[in-house]
N, CA, C and O of each residue as an XYZ file, in Angstrom:
460
protein
N      32.835    -12.722     36.186
C      33.923    -13.387     35.519
C      33.880    -14.898     35.771
O      34.136    -15.692     34.866
N      33.552    -15.286     37.013
C      33.503    -16.718     37.316
C      32.418    -17.441     36.519
O      32.593    -18.598     36.135
N      31.318    -16.771     36.277
C      30.241    -17.364     35.482
C      30.723    -17.640     34.055
O      30.463    -18.709     33.503
N      31.413    -16.687     33.474
C      31.951    -16.848     32.118
C      33.018    -17.931     32.106
O      33.084    -18.731     31.173
N      33.859    -17.962     33.148
C      34.902    -18.979     33.267
C      34.273    -20.373     33.302
O      34.729    -21.281     32.608
N      33.231    -20.537     34.107
C      32.568    -21.840     34.211
C      31.907    -22.254     32.900
O      31.896    -23.438     32.560
N      31.371    -21.316     32.179
C      30.799    -21.635     30.861
C      31.894    -22.128     29.918
O      31.689    -23.076     29.161
N      33.061    -21.474     29.969
C      34.160    -21.879     29.090
C      34.639    -23.280     29.428
O      34.870    -24.081     28.522
N      34.796    -23.599     30.714
C      35.279    -24.947     31.028
C      34.238    -26.008     30.692
O      34.598    -27.151     30.412
N      32.963    -25.655     30.716
C      31.938    -26.607     30.274
C      32.008    -26.822     28.761
O      31.759    -27.925     28.276
N      32.345    -25.777     28.026
C      32.557    -25.914     26.575
C      33.726    -26.859     26.322
O      33.664    -27.706     25.431
N      34.790    -26.710     27.108
C      35.945    -27.607     26.970
C      35.543    -29.052     27.209
O      35.955    -29.953     26.478
N      34.741    -29.262     28.230
C      34.296    -30.617     28.550
C      33.453    -31.197     27.430
O      33.614    -32.363     27.068
N      32.564    -30.401     26.885
C      31.681    -30.901     25.827
C      32.413    -31.137     24.508
O      31.944    -31.907     23.670
N      33.561    -30.480     24.319
C      34.348    -30.679     23.092
C      35.501    -31.648     23.311
O      36.435    -31.704     22.511
N      35.432    -32.414     24.404
C      36.414    -33.462     24.722
C      37.836    -32.942     24.911
O      38.795    -33.647     24.596
N      37.983    -31.745     25.410
C      39.305    -31.237     25.793
C      39.438    -31.433     27.303
O      39.528    -30.484     28.082
N      39.445    -32.711     27.669
C      39.372    -33.089     29.075
C      40.604    -32.637     29.859
O      40.480    -32.214     31.009
N      41.790    -32.720     29.254
C      43.003    -32.309     29.975
C      42.931    -30.840     30.367
O      43.189    -30.486     31.517
N      42.587    -30.002     29.426
C      42.487    -28.572     29.699
C      41.337    -28.293     30.675
O      41.464    -27.451     31.564
N      40.232    -28.993     30.507
C      39.103    -28.860     31.422
C      39.537    -29.161     32.858
O      39.207    -28.414     33.779
N      40.271    -30.248     33.044
C      40.710    -30.654     34.378
C      41.635    -29.621     35.002
O      41.490    -29.280     36.176
N      42.578    -29.128     34.224
C      43.525    -28.125     34.740
C      42.788    -26.866     35.164
O      43.013    -26.353     36.260
N      41.914    -26.368     34.307
C      41.228    -25.106     34.590
C      40.127    -25.254     35.640
O      39.703    -24.267     36.241
N      39.668    -26.479     35.858
C      38.603    -26.720     36.823
C      39.138    -26.979     38.232
O      38.383    -26.903     39.201
N      40.430    -27.284     38.355
C      41.012    -27.603     39.664
C      40.912    -26.456     40.649
O      40.549    -26.660     41.808
N      41.231    -25.245     40.196
C      41.240    -24.075     41.068
C      40.465    -22.952     40.394
O      40.543    -22.771     39.179
N      39.728    -22.211     41.184
C      39.008    -21.050     40.638
C      40.015    -19.945     40.312
O      40.956    -19.725     41.075
N      39.827    -19.256     39.197
C      40.732    -18.163     38.863
C      40.506    -16.979     39.793
O      39.422    -16.806     40.351
N      41.551    -16.167     39.951
C      41.436    -14.979     40.803
C      41.619    -13.749     39.944
O      42.492    -13.704     39.077
N      40.800    -12.765     40.188
C      40.896    -11.498     39.474
C      41.862    -10.609     40.261
O      41.512    -10.073     41.312
N      43.075    -10.463     39.741
C      44.113     -9.683     40.409
C      43.866     -8.187     40.215
O      44.029     -7.390     41.138
N      43.477     -7.832     39.013
C      43.127     -6.448     38.696
C      42.038     -6.510     37.627
O      41.703     -7.600     37.165
N      41.480     -5.374     37.225
C      40.431     -5.431     36.197
C      40.879     -6.041     34.865
O      40.048     -6.406     34.033
N      42.193     -6.146     34.671
C      42.679     -6.688     33.399
C      43.594     -7.899     33.569
O      44.182     -8.357     32.589
N      43.730     -8.430     34.786
C      44.643     -9.551     35.014
C      43.957    -10.660     35.800
O      43.450    -10.444     36.901
N      43.952    -11.861     35.206
C      43.357    -13.038     35.822
C      44.477    -14.001     36.174
O      45.327    -14.308     35.338
N      44.475    -14.479     37.419
C      45.498    -15.428     37.868
C      44.931    -16.837     37.844
O      43.885    -17.114     38.431
N      45.644    -17.725     37.152
C      45.252    -19.122     37.057
C      46.248    -19.942     37.869
O      47.456    -19.846     37.649
N      45.757    -20.738     38.796
C      46.619    -21.591     39.612
C      46.824    -22.922     38.899
O      45.873    -23.546     38.428
N      48.081    -23.344     38.831
C      48.441    -24.629     38.224
C      49.356    -25.367     39.186
O      49.985    -24.755     40.048
N      49.426    -26.670     39.037
C      50.223    -27.492     39.944
C      51.635    -27.748     39.451
O      52.486    -28.198     40.218
N      51.901    -27.465     38.168
C      53.236    -27.713     37.633
C      53.488    -26.853     36.403
O      52.569    -26.270     35.828
N      54.744    -26.790     36.020
C      55.110    -26.053     34.805
C      54.519    -26.728     33.573
O      54.215    -26.063     32.583
N      54.359    -28.032     33.630
C      53.763    -28.764     32.509
C      52.330    -28.313     32.292
O      51.918    -28.070     31.157
N      51.570    -28.199     33.367
C      50.196    -27.719     33.239
C      50.179    -26.291     32.705
O      49.342    -25.945     31.872
N      51.095    -25.473     33.181
C      51.166    -24.091     32.709
C      51.425    -24.046     31.206
O      50.771    -23.293     30.483
N      52.379    -24.851     30.734
C      52.688    -24.879     29.306
C      51.496    -25.377     28.492
O      51.252    -24.893     27.387
N      50.761    -26.334     29.031
C      49.584    -26.853     28.334
C      48.534    -25.761     28.169
O      47.935    -25.630     27.102
N      48.310    -24.981     29.217
C      47.339    -23.890     29.147
C      47.832    -22.806     28.198
O      47.049    -22.240     27.436
N      49.122    -22.519     28.243
C      49.690    -21.497     27.346
C      49.467    -21.894     25.887
O      49.140    -21.044     25.059
N      49.640    -23.179     25.565
C      49.434    -23.651     24.197
C      47.995    -23.429     23.740
O      47.749    -23.157     22.565
N      47.058    -23.543     24.654
C      45.641    -23.398     24.327
C      45.098    -22.006     24.667
O      43.890    -21.777     24.600
N      45.981    -21.088     25.027
C      45.534    -19.803     25.564
C      44.884    -18.882     24.532
O      44.139    -17.980     24.914
N      45.140    -19.077     23.249
C      44.540    -18.209     22.234
C      43.021    -18.307     22.294
O      42.329    -17.289     22.315
N      42.504    -19.532     22.320
C      41.049    -19.724     22.402
C      40.496    -19.189     23.718
O      39.449    -18.543     23.744
N      41.200    -19.461     24.801
C      40.772    -19.000     26.116
C      40.709    -17.474     26.162
O      39.719    -16.900     26.616
N      41.761    -16.830     25.694
C      41.808    -15.365     25.724
C      40.739    -14.754     24.820
O      40.091    -13.779     25.201
N      40.553    -15.312     23.643
C      39.506    -14.798     22.743
C      38.129    -14.894     23.400
O      37.336    -13.955     23.337
N      37.857    -16.028     24.024
C      36.558    -16.219     24.670
C      36.377    -15.232     25.812
O      35.356    -14.549     25.896
N      37.371    -15.158     26.691
C      37.259    -14.260     27.845
C      37.126    -12.805     27.416
O      36.288    -12.074     27.945
N      37.939    -12.387     26.474
C      37.906    -10.989     26.036
C      36.564    -10.631     25.404
O      36.019     -9.559     25.664
N      36.039    -11.516     24.584
C      34.740    -11.251     23.951
C      33.604    -11.253     24.964
O      32.747    -10.369     24.935
N      33.590    -12.225     25.848
C      32.500    -12.334     26.809
C      32.534    -11.227     27.865
O      31.493    -10.766     28.332
N      33.747    -10.811     28.232
C      33.885     -9.760     29.242
C      33.853     -8.351     28.640
O      33.807     -7.353     29.360
N      33.877     -8.295     27.312
C      33.952     -7.004     26.612
C      35.120     -6.166     27.127
O      35.006     -4.956     27.324
N      36.233     -6.839     27.335
C      37.440     -6.187     27.832
C      38.624     -6.809     27.094
O      39.055     -7.913     27.425
N      39.141     -6.107     26.105
C      40.194     -6.677     25.265
C      41.586     -6.462     25.840
O      42.581     -6.796     25.196
N      41.666     -5.914     27.032
C      42.944     -5.751     27.709
C      43.200     -6.895     28.704
O      44.254     -6.945     29.339
N      42.241     -7.799     28.833
C      42.372     -8.903     29.790
C      43.567     -9.773     29.422
O      43.800    -10.080     28.253
N      44.313    -10.159     30.443
C      45.452    -11.052     30.263
C      45.450    -12.061     31.412
O      44.771    -11.870     32.421
N      46.219    -13.135     31.242
C      46.287    -14.142     32.294
C      47.715    -14.265     32.804
O      48.677    -14.004     32.082
N      47.828    -14.662     34.047
C      49.104    -14.967     34.663
C      48.941    -16.285     35.408
O      47.823    -16.721     35.682
N      50.062    -16.912     35.733
C      50.004    -18.224     36.371
C      50.642    -18.184     37.750
O      51.573    -17.421     38.004
N      50.116    -19.027     38.633
C      50.671    -19.167     39.966
C      50.825    -20.660     40.233
O      49.868    -21.425     40.112
N      52.036    -21.064     40.596
C      52.277    -22.459     40.932
C      51.824    -22.712     42.367
O      52.217    -21.995     43.288
N      51.006    -23.724     42.543
C      50.517    -24.080     43.874
C      50.738    -25.569     44.095
O      50.779    -26.356     43.149
N      50.880    -25.936     45.351
C      51.002    -27.352     45.688
C      49.661    -27.845     46.186
O      49.019    -27.211     47.024
N      49.263    -28.944     45.678
C      48.009    -29.550     46.129
C      48.306    -30.405     47.349
O      49.298    -31.133     47.391
N      47.437    -30.304     48.331
C      47.602    -31.092     49.539
C      47.500    -32.575     49.193
O      46.539    -33.017     48.564
N      48.497    -33.323     49.612
C      48.533    -34.752     49.314
C      47.646    -35.486     50.315
O      47.803    -35.360     51.529
N      46.722    -36.244     49.773
C      45.826    -37.023     50.614
C      46.470    -38.361     50.919
O      47.042    -39.002     50.038
N      46.374    -38.774     52.160
C      46.900    -40.067     52.537
C      45.827    -41.106     52.232
O      44.826    -41.221     52.939
N      46.059    -41.840     51.186
C      45.068    -42.838     50.773
C      45.332    -44.160     51.467
O      46.477    -44.577     51.645
N      44.262    -44.796     51.848
C      44.345    -46.069     52.539
C      44.009    -47.174     51.546
O      42.884    -47.258     51.052
N      44.991    -48.015     51.262
C      44.782    -49.040     50.246
C      44.543    -50.415     50.843
O      43.610    -51.111     50.443
N      45.363    -50.810     51.782
C      45.253    -52.155     52.322
C      44.312    -52.233     53.504
O      43.975    -51.222     54.121
N      43.897    -53.445     53.808
C      42.993    -53.667     54.934
C      43.634    -53.231     56.247
O      42.973    -52.642     57.102
N      44.925    -53.525     56.403
C      45.623    -53.169     57.641
C      45.675    -51.644     57.807
O      45.457    -51.138     58.908
N      45.961    -50.907     56.723
C      46.014    -49.438     56.782
C      44.644    -48.872     57.161
O      44.547    -47.960     57.982
N      43.604    -49.410     56.567
C      42.251    -48.947     56.872
C      41.905    -49.223     58.335
O      41.346    -48.376     59.032
N      42.251    -50.418     58.774
C      41.952    -50.796     60.148
C      42.712    -49.904     61.137
O      42.125    -49.408     62.099
N      43.998    -49.700     60.910
C      44.801    -48.856     61.798
C      44.262    -47.432     61.847
O      44.250    -46.804     62.906
N      43.822    -46.931     60.718
C      43.249    -45.585     60.658
C      41.987    -45.501     61.516
O      41.801    -44.551     62.276
N      41.121    -46.516     61.380
C      39.867    -46.523     62.142
C      40.112    -46.723     63.638
O      39.414    -46.131     64.461
N      41.088    -47.544     63.996
C      41.413    -47.752     65.402
C      41.977    -46.463     65.997
O      41.730    -46.151     67.162
N      42.724    -45.725     65.203
C      43.245    -44.436     65.647
C      42.106    -43.478     65.980
O      42.185    -42.715     66.943
N      41.048    -43.525     65.174
C      39.892    -42.653     65.402
C      39.063    -43.132     66.594
O      38.518    -42.324     67.346
N      38.972    -44.472     66.761
C      38.156    -45.030     67.842
C      38.821    -46.312     68.359
O      38.635    -47.382     67.778
N      39.591    -46.210     69.444
C      40.325    -47.369     69.964
C      39.431    -48.536     70.403
O      39.908    -49.667     70.492
N      38.167    -48.287     70.674
C      37.269    -49.369     71.106
C      37.016    -50.378     69.982
O      36.550    -51.490     70.230
N      37.323    -49.985     68.762
C      37.168    -50.898     67.627
C      38.060    -52.123     67.803
O      37.673    -53.241     67.462
N      39.261    -51.896     68.341
C      40.184    -53.013     68.555
C      39.628    -53.967     69.613
O      39.792    -55.181     69.495
N      38.973    -53.431     70.643
C      38.342    -54.278     71.662
C      37.252    -55.145     71.042
O      37.140    -56.327     71.368
N      36.451    -54.570     70.153
C      35.404    -55.344     69.476
C      35.994    -56.459     68.618
O      35.495    -57.584     68.612
N      37.058    -56.133     67.897
C      37.707    -57.139     67.045
C      38.191    -58.310     67.892
O      38.018    -59.469     67.516
N      38.798    -58.001     69.035
C      39.311    -59.058     69.918
C      38.171    -59.842     70.561
O      38.239    -61.066     70.672
N      37.128    -59.138     70.980
C      36.008    -59.814     71.660
C      35.327    -60.813     70.742
O      34.966    -61.906     71.179
N      35.144    -60.453     69.468
C      34.471    -61.352     68.519
C      35.447    -62.196     67.705
O      35.054    -62.898     66.773
N      36.730    -62.117     68.072
C      37.773    -62.928     67.431
C      37.725    -62.743     65.895
O      37.665    -63.711     65.137
N      37.752    -61.484     65.475
C      37.700    -61.168     64.042
C      39.093    -60.996     63.477
O      40.029    -60.613     64.179
N      39.208    -61.287     62.192
C      40.472    -61.117     61.500
C      40.372    -59.874     60.613
O      39.296    -59.550     60.109
N      41.471    -59.200     60.429
C      41.475    -57.982     59.619
C      41.389    -58.330     58.127
O      40.682    -57.674     57.361
N      42.104    -59.347     57.746
C      42.102    -59.756     56.335
C      40.945    -60.692     56.058
O      40.666    -61.593     56.849
N      40.268    -60.482     54.933
C      39.119    -61.349     54.595
C      39.526    -62.758     54.255
O      38.672    -63.591     53.954
C-alpha cells in the first residue's frame, strides 16, 4: 500500500498539486484494517482540502489495490514545534549551552557576537 501511496503523491507533485502533495507527504498513512486507511493531518483545514480532492485519491487507491471497499479516515496530529534560531545572539546562546568553553574562546580572542 505504501508503494502505491508514494506513486500517487509523486503524480500529485508532477501535476503541480503541491498543496495536496505536501499534506499527504507529511505523514505516512496507516492501514487500520484491510479496508481502512488512516491519514494524519495537522488541522481541520488540511482535512477539508484532502476531502475535496478525495475522489481522485480514492479512485486511484481502489484501482491500484484492487479493493473497492477501501476507505480513508483522518487523524488530527500535532507536529512538534522546532525552536528556530534566527538572531546571532540566539545562535550563540544555543551553542554556548551545548559547549560552555565557546564563551571562554570568545572572551580570550575578544570576539563580538554581532558581525
